N, CA and C atoms as an extended XYZ file, in Angstrom:
195
Properties=species:S:1:pos:R:3:atomname:S:1:resname:S:1:resid:I:1 pbc="F F F"
N       -39.894      -19.077      -30.850 N   MET     1
C       -40.645      -20.242      -30.419 CA  MET     1
C       -39.649      -21.319      -29.992 C   MET     1
N       -39.860      -21.923      -28.833 N   GLU     2
C       -38.973      -22.999      -28.408 CA  GLU     2
C       -39.244      -24.223      -29.277 C   GLU     2
N       -38.200      -25.009      -29.517 N   LYS     3
C       -38.348      -26.182      -30.369 CA  LYS     3
C       -39.229      -27.211      -29.680 C   LYS     3
N       -40.247      -27.660      -30.407 N   LYS     4
C       -41.114      -28.710      -29.898 CA  LYS     4
C       -41.853      -29.330      -31.069 C   LYS     4
N       -42.494      -30.426      -30.825 N   MET     5
C       -43.318      -31.070      -31.834 CA  MET     5
C       -44.747      -30.576      -31.641 C   MET     5
N       -45.409      -30.275      -32.757 N   MET     6
C       -46.743      -29.685      -32.708 CA  MET     6
C       -47.748      -30.558      -33.454 C   MET     6
N       -48.982      -30.523      -33.026 N   THR     7
C       -50.057      -31.228      -33.712 CA  THR     7
C       -50.610      -30.340      -34.830 C   THR     7
N       -51.459      -30.926      -35.671 N   VAL     8
C       -52.125      -30.160      -36.724 CA  VAL     8
C       -52.882      -28.985      -36.111 C   VAL     8
N       -53.627      -29.244      -35.048 N   ASP     9
C       -54.411      -28.181      -34.417 CA  ASP     9
C       -53.529      -27.084      -33.831 C   ASP     9
N       -52.397      -27.453      -33.248 N   GLU    10
C       -51.491      -26.450      -32.690 CA  GLU    10
C       -50.888      -25.574      -33.797 C   GLU    10
N       -50.514      -26.209      -34.902 N   VAL    11
C       -49.969      -25.445      -36.024 CA  VAL    11
C       -51.040      -24.510      -36.578 C   VAL    11
N       -52.242      -25.035      -36.741 N   ALA    12
C       -53.342      -24.217      -37.258 CA  ALA    12
C       -53.594      -23.011      -36.360 C   ALA    12
N       -53.600      -23.226      -35.066 N   GLU    13
C       -53.817      -22.121      -34.127 CA  GLU    13
C       -52.676      -21.108      -34.209 C   GLU    13
N       -51.444      -21.585      -34.263 N   PHE    14
C       -50.286      -20.698      -34.337 CA  PHE    14
C       -50.320      -19.839      -35.597 C   PHE    14
N       -50.708      -20.452      -36.734 N   LEU    15
C       -50.738      -19.736      -38.004 CA  LEU    15
C       -52.049      -18.988      -38.237 C   LEU    15
N       -53.018      -19.205      -37.365 N   ALA    16
C       -54.351      -18.603      -37.504 CA  ALA    16
C       -55.006      -19.016      -38.819 C   ALA    16
N       -54.916      -20.314      -39.093 N   VAL    17
C       -55.556      -20.906      -40.269 CA  VAL    17
C       -56.319      -22.146      -39.813 C   VAL    17
N       -57.050      -22.750      -40.725 N   SER    18
C       -57.790      -23.965      -40.390 CA  SER    18
C       -56.869      -25.185      -40.454 C   SER    18
N       -57.229      -26.266      -39.767 N   PRO    19
C       -56.450      -27.502      -39.884 CA  PRO    19
C       -56.377      -28.004      -41.324 C   PRO    19
N       -57.429      -27.780      -42.111 N   SER    20
C       -57.376      -28.226      -43.510 CA  SER    20
C       -56.330      -27.430      -44.297 C   SER    20
N       -56.104      -26.174      -43.933 N   SER    21
C       -55.039      -25.397      -44.577 CA  SER    21
C       -53.673      -25.980      -44.243 C   SER    21
N       -53.488      -26.398      -43.002 N   VAL    22
C       -52.226      -27.038      -42.609 CA  VAL    22
C       -52.011      -28.298      -43.440 C   VAL    22
N       -53.055      -29.087      -43.608 N   ARG    23
C       -52.940      -30.312      -44.422 CA  ARG    23
C       -52.598      -29.988      -45.874 C   ARG    23
N       -53.117      -28.887      -46.400 N   ARG    24
C       -52.775      -28.477      -47.771 CA  ARG    24
C       -51.300      -28.109      -47.876 C   ARG    24
N       -50.755      -27.425      -46.858 N   TYR    25
C       -49.322      -27.121      -46.861 CA  TYR    25
C       -48.506      -28.414      -46.928 C   TYR    25
N       -48.953      -29.423      -46.205 N   VAL    26
C       -48.271      -30.718      -46.221 CA  VAL    26
C       -48.391      -31.353      -47.601 C   VAL    26
N       -49.597      -31.372      -48.141 N   ASP    27
C       -49.832      -31.995      -49.452 CA  ASP    27
C       -49.015      -31.336      -50.555 C   ASP    27
N       -48.807      -30.020      -50.439 N   ARG    28
C       -48.032      -29.286      -51.446 CA  ARG    28
C       -46.530      -29.332      -51.178 C   ARG    28
N       -46.130      -29.990      -50.103 N   GLY    29
C       -44.711      -30.109      -49.781 CA  GLY    29
C       -44.120      -28.863      -49.150 C   GLY    29
N       -44.967      -27.954      -48.668 N   GLU    30
C       -44.491      -26.715      -48.072 CA  GLU    30
C       -44.177      -26.852      -46.589 C   GLU    30
N       -44.676      -27.908      -45.970 N   LEU    31
C       -44.472      -28.110      -44.537 CA  LEU    31
C       -44.187      -29.591      -44.284 C   LEU    31
N       -42.958      -29.911      -43.874 N   PRO    32
C       -42.614      -31.311      -43.595 CA  PRO    32
C       -43.404      -31.855      -42.411 C   PRO    32
N       -43.683      -33.130      -42.453 N   VAL    33
C       -44.437      -33.795      -41.401 CA  VAL    33
C       -43.604      -34.943      -40.834 C   VAL    33
N       -43.774      -35.217      -39.565 N   VAL    34
C       -43.124      -36.352      -38.904 CA  VAL    34
C       -44.237      -37.284      -38.445 C   VAL    34
N       -44.154      -38.537      -38.829 N   ARG    35
C       -45.193      -39.500      -38.461 CA  ARG    35
C       -44.664      -40.450      -37.390 C   ARG    35
N       -45.442      -40.594      -36.340 N   PHE    36
C       -45.153      -41.535      -35.263 CA  PHE    36
C       -46.322      -42.499      -35.222 C   PHE    36
N       -46.177      -43.646      -35.875 N   GLY    37
C       -47.312      -44.563      -35.959 CA  GLY    37
C       -48.446      -43.869      -36.689 C   GLY    37
N       -49.590      -43.734      -36.042 N   GLY    38
C       -50.726      -43.056      -36.652 CA  GLY    38
C       -50.787      -41.571      -36.356 C   GLY    38
N       -49.830      -41.060      -35.601 N   SER    39
C       -49.831      -39.652      -35.228 CA  SER    39
C       -49.010      -38.815      -36.198 C   SER    39
N       -49.456      -37.610      -36.442 N   VAL    40
C       -48.758      -36.670      -37.303 CA  VAL    40
C       -48.310      -35.504      -36.438 C   VAL    40
N       -47.047      -35.139      -36.555 N   ARG    41
C       -46.503      -34.024      -35.790 CA  ARG    41
C       -45.648      -33.154      -36.698 C   ARG    41
N       -45.455      -31.914      -36.257 N   PHE    42
C       -44.661      -30.953      -37.000 CA  PHE    42
C       -43.595      -30.392      -36.086 C   PHE    42
N       -42.388      -30.268      -36.607 N   ASP    43
C       -41.291      -29.638      -35.861 CA  ASP    43
C       -41.540      -28.130      -35.875 C   ASP    43
N       -41.519      -27.501      -34.722 N   SER    44
C       -41.804      -26.063      -34.643 CA  SER    44
C       -40.829      -25.244      -35.488 C   SER    44
N       -39.607      -25.727      -35.659 N   GLU    45
C       -38.643      -25.009      -36.503 CA  GLU    45
C       -39.084      -25.027      -37.966 C   GLU    45
N       -39.695      -26.131      -38.420 N   ASP    46
C       -40.221      -26.191      -39.788 CA  ASP    46
C       -41.375      -25.215      -39.964 C   ASP    46
N       -42.198      -25.075      -38.934 N   VAL    47
C       -43.310      -24.121      -38.977 CA  VAL    47
C       -42.754      -22.704      -39.082 C   VAL    47
N       -41.729      -22.392      -38.303 N   GLU    48
C       -41.092      -21.071      -38.360 CA  GLU    48
C       -40.507      -20.809      -39.745 C   GLU    48
N       -39.891      -21.825      -40.352 N   ARG    49
C       -39.326      -21.653      -41.694 CA  ARG    49
C       -40.424      -21.358      -42.712 C   ARG    49
N       -41.575      -22.010      -42.568 N   LEU    50
C       -42.707      -21.734      -43.450 CA  LEU    50
C       -43.131      -20.274      -43.321 C   LEU    50
N       -43.212      -19.783      -42.107 N   VAL    51
C       -43.588      -18.386      -41.875 CA  VAL    51
C       -42.574      -17.455      -42.529 C   VAL    51
N       -41.296      -17.729      -42.367 N   GLU    52
C       -40.248      -16.884      -42.955 CA  GLU    52
C       -40.318      -16.898      -44.479 C   GLU    52
N       -40.576      -18.066      -45.088 N   ARG    53
C       -40.715      -18.136      -46.543 CA  ARG    53
C       -41.906      -17.305      -47.015 C   ARG    53
N       -43.006      -17.389      -46.289 N   CYS    54
C       -44.197      -16.606      -46.652 CA  CYS    54
C       -43.919      -15.107      -46.540 C   CYS    54
N       -43.182      -14.711      -45.517 N   LYS    55
C       -42.805      -13.300      -45.371 CA  LYS    55
C       -41.943      -12.844      -46.549 C   LYS    55
N       -41.000      -13.680      -46.950 N   ALA    56
C       -40.104      -13.334      -48.060 CA  ALA    56
C       -40.885      -13.208      -49.362 C   ALA    56
N       -41.835      -14.103      -49.573 N   ILE    57
C       -42.666      -14.040      -50.781 CA  ILE    57
C       -43.497      -12.770      -50.771 C   ILE    57
N       -44.071      -12.435      -49.639 N   ALA    58
C       -44.892      -11.215      -49.537 CA  ALA    58
C       -44.043       -9.974      -49.766 C   ALA    58
N       -42.839       -9.956      -49.219 N   ALA    59
C       -41.950       -8.803      -49.409 CA  ALA    59
C       -41.555       -8.651      -50.877 C   ALA    59
N       -41.261       -9.760      -51.541 N   ALA    60
C       -40.902       -9.710      -52.948 CA  ALA    60
C       -42.076       -9.228      -53.795 C   ALA    60
N       -43.266       -9.677      -53.462 N   ALA    61
C       -44.463       -9.248      -54.194 CA  ALA    61
C       -44.714       -7.761      -53.983 C   ALA    61
N       -44.463       -7.253      -52.787 N   ALA    62
C       -44.663       -5.839      -52.501 CA  ALA    62
C       -43.671       -4.978      -53.279 C   ALA    62
N       -42.450       -5.480      -53.440 N   GLU    63
C       -41.439       -4.740      -54.196 CA  GLU    63
C       -41.803       -4.663      -55.673 C   GLU    63
N       -42.414       -5.736      -56.185 N   GLU    64
C       -42.808       -5.765      -57.596 CA  GLU    64
C       -44.022       -4.899      -57.865 C   GLU    64
N       -44.902       -4.836      -56.854 N   GLY    65
C       -46.222       -4.256      -57.005 CA  GLY    65
C       -46.306       -2.827      -57.117 C   GLY    65
């Protein structure tokens, strides 16, 4: 993914989750947010890191299982 700033809806679409799920990731500190005045944006590299962490957790769980 090329580096860019993404909206809540763009992140939700990319991850195939709801916008409220994206907000939960933010609330839990799993996804950093950048605020520009009243706007909320996400760095695409942070979104990619979230995906990689989730993959690592799933792989570790599969090894245990």
